[in-house]
PDB file of N, CA, C and O in Angstrom:
ATOM      1  N   MET A   1     108.085  76.777  95.772  1.00  0.00           N
ATOM      2  CA  MET A   1     108.382  77.239  94.267  1.00  0.00           C
ATOM      3  C   MET A   1     109.393  78.638  94.669  1.00  0.00           C
ATOM      4  O   MET A   1     109.000  79.445  95.511  1.00  0.00           O
ATOM      5  N   LEU A   2     110.427  78.768  94.117  1.00  0.00           N
ATOM      6  CA  LEU A   2     111.405  79.813  94.019  1.00  0.00           C
ATOM      7  C   LEU A   2     111.350  80.646  92.915  1.00  0.00           C
ATOM      8  O   LEU A   2     111.554  80.102  91.830  1.00  0.00           O
ATOM      9  N   ILE A   3     111.098  81.979  92.930  1.00  0.00           N
ATOM     10  CA  ILE A   3     111.115  82.996  91.502  1.00  0.00           C
ATOM     11  C   ILE A   3     112.171  83.723  91.849  1.00  0.00           C
ATOM     12  O   ILE A   3     112.315  84.287  92.934  1.00  0.00           O
ATOM     13  N   THR A   4     112.959  83.725  90.902  1.00  0.00           N
ATOM     14  CA  THR A   4     114.286  84.608  90.816  1.00  0.00           C
ATOM     15  C   THR A   4     114.464  85.497  89.373  1.00  0.00           C
ATOM     16  O   THR A   4     113.669  85.376  88.441  1.00  0.00           O
ATOM     17  N   THR A   5     115.550  86.340  89.349  1.00  0.00           N
ATOM     18  CA  THR A   5     115.775  87.004  88.203  1.00  0.00           C
ATOM     19  C   THR A   5     117.114  86.621  87.652  1.00  0.00           C
ATOM     20  O   THR A   5     117.564  87.145  86.633  1.00  0.00           O
ATOM     21  N   THR A   6     117.660  85.826  88.244  1.00  0.00           N
ATOM     22  CA  THR A   6     119.030  85.528  87.864  1.00  0.00           C
ATOM     23  C   THR A   6     119.168  83.946  87.303  1.00  0.00           C
ATOM     24  O   THR A   6     118.463  82.999  87.652  1.00  0.00           O
ATOM     25  N   PRO A   7     120.016  83.933  86.562  1.00  0.00           N
ATOM     26  CA  PRO A   7     120.085  82.477  85.909  1.00  0.00           C
ATOM     27  C   PRO A   7     120.662  81.125  86.831  1.00  0.00           C
ATOM     28  O   PRO A   7     120.552  79.951  86.476  1.00  0.00           O
ATOM     29  N   THR A   8     121.134  81.483  87.772  1.00  0.00           N
ATOM     30  CA  THR A   8     121.346  80.144  88.780  1.00  0.00           C
ATOM     31  C   THR A   8     121.321  80.704  90.313  1.00  0.00           C
ATOM     32  O   THR A   8     121.680  81.768  90.816  1.00  0.00           O
ATOM     33  N   ILE A   9     120.754  79.548  90.813  1.00  0.00           N
ATOM     34  CA  ILE A   9     120.566  79.572  92.410  1.00  0.00           C
ATOM     35  C   ILE A   9     121.817  78.541  93.054  1.00  0.00           C
ATOM     36  O   ILE A   9     122.055  77.356  92.819  1.00  0.00           O
ATOM     37  N   GLU A  10     122.433  79.435  93.879  1.00  0.00           N
ATOM     38  CA  GLU A  10     123.749  78.252  94.401  1.00  0.00           C
ATOM     39  C   GLU A  10     122.679  77.274  95.326  1.00  0.00           C
ATOM     40  O   GLU A  10     121.709  77.564  96.025  1.00  0.00           O
ATOM     41  N   GLY A  11     123.353  75.950  94.973  1.00  0.00           N
ATOM     42  CA  GLY A  11     122.815  74.800  95.955  1.00  0.00           C
ATOM     43  C   GLY A  11     121.679  74.342  95.377  1.00  0.00           C
ATOM     44  O   GLY A  11     121.319  73.348  96.008  1.00  0.00           O
ATOM     45  N   THR A  12     120.702  74.660  94.195  1.00  0.00           N
ATOM     46  CA  THR A  12     119.505  74.484  93.679  1.00  0.00           C
ATOM     47  C   THR A  12     119.664  74.111  92.161  1.00  0.00           C
ATOM     48  O   THR A  12     120.255  74.827  91.353  1.00  0.00           O
ATOM     49  N   GLN A  13     119.088  72.947  91.874  1.00  0.00           N
ATOM     50  CA  GLN A  13     118.893  72.694  90.384  1.00  0.00           C
ATOM     51  C   GLN A  13     117.693  73.657  89.779  1.00  0.00           C
ATOM     52  O   GLN A  13     116.690  73.940  90.433  1.00  0.00           O
ATOM     53  N   ILE A  14     117.939  74.108  88.466  1.00  0.00           N
ATOM     54  CA  ILE A  14     116.617  74.751  88.110  1.00  0.00           C
ATOM     55  C   ILE A  14     116.041  73.766  87.364  1.00  0.00           C
ATOM     56  O   ILE A  14     116.810  73.193  86.593  1.00  0.00           O
ATOM     57  N   THR A  15     114.759  73.362  87.378  1.00  0.00           N
ATOM     58  CA  THR A  15     113.938  72.474  86.667  1.00  0.00           C
ATOM     59  C   THR A  15     113.282  72.860  85.721  1.00  0.00           C
ATOM     60  O   THR A  15     113.047  72.020  84.852  1.00  0.00           O
ATOM     61  N   ARG A  16     112.816  74.081  85.560  1.00  0.00           N
ATOM     62  CA  ARG A  16     112.122  75.107  84.770  1.00  0.00           C
ATOM     63  C   ARG A  16     112.520  76.275  84.277  1.00  0.00           C
ATOM     64  O   ARG A  16     112.715  77.099  85.170  1.00  0.00           O
ATOM     65  N   TYR A  17     112.733  76.696  83.113  1.00  0.00           N
ATOM     66  CA  TYR A  17     112.745  78.311  82.519  1.00  0.00           C
ATOM     67  C   TYR A  17     111.987  79.048  82.045  1.00  0.00           C
ATOM     68  O   TYR A  17     112.003  79.123  80.816  1.00  0.00           O
ATOM     69  N   CYS A  18     111.221  79.714  82.645  1.00  0.00           N
ATOM     70  CA  CYS A  18     109.907  80.243  81.798  1.00  0.00           C
ATOM     71  C   CYS A  18     110.212  81.460  80.651  1.00  0.00           C
ATOM     72  O   CYS A  18     109.343  81.895  79.895  1.00  0.00           O
ATOM     73  N   GLY A  19     111.513  81.884  80.673  1.00  0.00           N
ATOM     74  CA  GLY A  19     111.742  82.916  79.658  1.00  0.00           C
ATOM     75  C   GLY A  19     111.442  84.094  79.808  1.00  0.00           C
ATOM     76  O   GLY A  19     111.008  84.139  80.959  1.00  0.00           O
ATOM     77  N   ILE A  20     111.392  85.142  79.357  1.00  0.00           N
ATOM     78  CA  ILE A  20     111.321  86.417  79.553  1.00  0.00           C
ATOM     79  C   ILE A  20     109.629  86.891  80.051  1.00  0.00           C
ATOM     80  O   ILE A  20     108.694  86.633  79.293  1.00  0.00           O
ATOM     81  N   VAL A  21     109.473  87.362  80.948  1.00  0.00           N
ATOM     82  CA  VAL A  21     108.185  88.000  81.422  1.00  0.00           C
ATOM     83  C   VAL A  21     107.979  89.347  81.249  1.00  0.00           C
ATOM     84  O   VAL A  21     108.725  90.049  81.932  1.00  0.00           O
ATOM     85  N   ALA A  22     107.097  89.995  80.455  1.00  0.00           N
ATOM     86  CA  ALA A  22     106.903  91.280  80.284  1.00  0.00           C
ATOM     87  C   ALA A  22     105.499  91.814  80.816  1.00  0.00           C
ATOM     88  O   ALA A  22     104.528  91.087  80.607  1.00  0.00           O
ATOM     89  N   GLY A  23     105.331  92.878  81.406  1.00  0.00           N
ATOM     90  CA  GLY A  23     104.238  93.736  81.936  1.00  0.00           C
ATOM     91  C   GLY A  23     104.098  95.114  81.974  1.00  0.00           C
ATOM     92  O   GLY A  23     105.098  95.828  82.047  1.00  0.00           O
ATOM     93  N   GLU A  24     102.593  95.732  81.917  1.00  0.00           N
ATOM     94  CA  GLU A  24     102.915  96.864  81.459  1.00  0.00           C
ATOM     95  C   GLU A  24     101.971  97.556  82.794  1.00  0.00           C
ATOM     96  O   GLU A  24     101.421  96.925  83.696  1.00  0.00           O
ATOM     97  N   ALA A  25     101.991  99.111  82.574  1.00  0.00           N
ATOM     98  CA  ALA A  25     101.174  99.708  83.507  1.00  0.00           C
ATOM     99  C   ALA A  25     100.391 100.906  82.888  1.00  0.00           C
ATOM    100  O   ALA A  25     100.685 101.652  81.954  1.00  0.00           O
ATOM    101  N   ILE A  26      99.428 100.860  83.608  1.00  0.00           N
ATOM    102  CA  ILE A  26      98.913 102.028  83.163  1.00  0.00           C
ATOM    103  C   ILE A  26      98.716 103.037  83.857  1.00  0.00           C
ATOM    104  O   ILE A  26      98.110 102.810  84.904  1.00  0.00           O
ATOM    105  N   LEU A  27      99.076 104.340  83.619  1.00  0.00           N
ATOM    106  CA  LEU A  27      98.905 105.395  84.518  1.00  0.00           C
ATOM    107  C   LEU A  27      97.562 105.947  84.476  1.00  0.00           C
ATOM    108  O   LEU A  27      96.780 105.989  83.527  1.00  0.00           O
ATOM    109  N   GLY A  28      97.402 106.444  85.901  1.00  0.00           N
ATOM    110  CA  GLY A  28      95.863 107.093  85.750  1.00  0.00           C
ATOM    111  C   GLY A  28      95.810 108.551  85.531  1.00  0.00           C
ATOM    112  O   GLY A  28      96.846 109.213  85.472  1.00  0.00           O
ATOM    113  N   ALA A  29      94.702 109.044  85.415  1.00  0.00           N
ATOM    114  CA  ALA A  29      94.756 110.684  84.856  1.00  0.00           C
ATOM    115  C   ALA A  29      95.233 111.466  85.882  1.00  0.00           C
ATOM    116  O   ALA A  29      95.527 112.624  85.589  1.00  0.00           O
ATOM    117  N   ASN A  30      95.390 111.064  87.126  1.00  0.00           N
ATOM    118  CA  ASN A  30      95.920 112.196  88.224  1.00  0.00           C
ATOM    119  C   ASN A  30      97.185 111.517  88.683  1.00  0.00           C
ATOM    120  O   ASN A  30      97.453 111.107  89.812  1.00  0.00           O
ATOM    121  N   LEU A  31      97.898 111.479  87.601  1.00  0.00           N
ATOM    122  CA  LEU A  31      99.637 110.904  87.512  1.00  0.00           C
ATOM    123  C   LEU A  31     100.064 112.339  88.402  1.00  0.00           C
ATOM    124  O   LEU A  31     100.305 112.306  89.609  1.00  0.00           O
ATOM    125  N   PHE A  32     100.099 113.305  87.759  1.00  0.00           N
ATOM    126  CA  PHE A  32     100.507 114.707  88.349  1.00  0.00           C
ATOM    127  C   PHE A  32     100.083 115.022  89.959  1.00  0.00           C
ATOM    128  O   PHE A  32     100.708 115.328  90.975  1.00  0.00           O
ATOM    129  N   LYS A  33      98.835 114.802  89.654  1.00  0.00           N
ATOM    130  CA  LYS A  33      98.370 115.206  91.381  1.00  0.00           C
ATOM    131  C   LYS A  33      98.724 114.393  91.958  1.00  0.00           C
ATOM    132  O   LYS A  33      98.875 114.953  93.044  1.00  0.00           O
ATOM    133  N   ASP A  34      99.086 113.119  92.141  1.00  0.00           N
ATOM    134  CA  ASP A  34      99.652 112.143  92.948  1.00  0.00           C
ATOM    135  C   ASP A  34     101.145 112.482  93.056  1.00  0.00           C
ATOM    136  O   ASP A  34     101.616 112.373  94.188  1.00  0.00           O
ATOM    137  N   LEU A  35     101.895 112.837  92.163  1.00  0.00           N
ATOM    138  CA  LEU A  35     103.148 113.170  92.354  1.00  0.00           C
ATOM    139  C   LEU A  35     103.756 114.400  92.937  1.00  0.00           C
ATOM    140  O   LEU A  35     104.859 114.566  93.458  1.00  0.00           O
ATOM    141  N   PHE A  36     102.647 115.323  92.695  1.00  0.00           N
ATOM    142  CA  PHE A  36     103.121 116.488  93.396  1.00  0.00           C
ATOM    143  C   PHE A  36     102.258 116.881  94.653  1.00  0.00           C
ATOM    144  O   PHE A  36     102.253 118.028  95.101  1.00  0.00           O
ATOM    145  N   ALA A  37     101.479 115.776  95.224  1.00  0.00           N
ATOM    146  CA  ALA A  37     100.504 115.924  96.339  1.00  0.00           C
ATOM    147  C   ALA A  37     101.162 116.904  97.497  1.00  0.00           C
ATOM    148  O   ALA A  37     100.601 117.844  98.061  1.00  0.00           O
ATOM    149  N   GLY A  38     102.846 116.298  97.741  1.00  0.00           N
ATOM    150  CA  GLY A  38     103.185 117.037  98.593  1.00  0.00           C
ATOM    151  C   GLY A  38     103.912 118.319  98.923  1.00  0.00           C
ATOM    152  O   GLY A  38     104.341 118.725 100.003  1.00  0.00           O
ATOM    153  N   VAL A  39     103.944 118.967  97.455  1.00  0.00           N
ATOM    154  CA  VAL A  39     104.447 119.980  97.123  1.00  0.00           C
ATOM    155  C   VAL A  39     103.440 121.225  97.120  1.00  0.00           C
ATOM    156  O   VAL A  39     102.396 121.329  96.475  1.00  0.00           O
ATOM    157  N   ARG A  40     103.964 122.058  97.926  1.00  0.00           N
ATOM    158  CA  ARG A  40     102.933 123.408  98.334  1.00  0.00           C
ATOM    159  C   ARG A  40     104.004 124.720  97.843  1.00  0.00           C
ATOM    160  O   ARG A  40     105.202 124.934  98.027  1.00  0.00           O
ATOM    161  N   VAL A  41     102.941 125.428  97.153  1.00  0.00           N
ATOM    162  CA  VAL A  41     103.559 126.787  96.639  1.00  0.00           C
ATOM    163  C   VAL A  41     103.312 127.667  97.909  1.00  0.00           C
ATOM    164  O   VAL A  41     102.244 127.575  98.514  1.00  0.00           O
ATOM    165  N   SER A  42     104.388 128.593  98.344  1.00  0.00           N
ATOM    166  CA  SER A  42     103.803 129.331  99.537  1.00  0.00           C
ATOM    167  C   SER A  42     103.393 130.828  99.138  1.00  0.00           C
ATOM    168  O   SER A  42     102.900 131.579  99.980  1.00  0.00           O
TER     169      SER A  42
END
């Protein structure tokens, strides 16, 4: 099975088009702690 985001694949016939796929991400409570973990104030 090939999965791609392009409408064509050279040398291959597309047999099924699944349409648009959407996703969601939930950011945790430690978002800023994780982002700035490497930043230190001198």
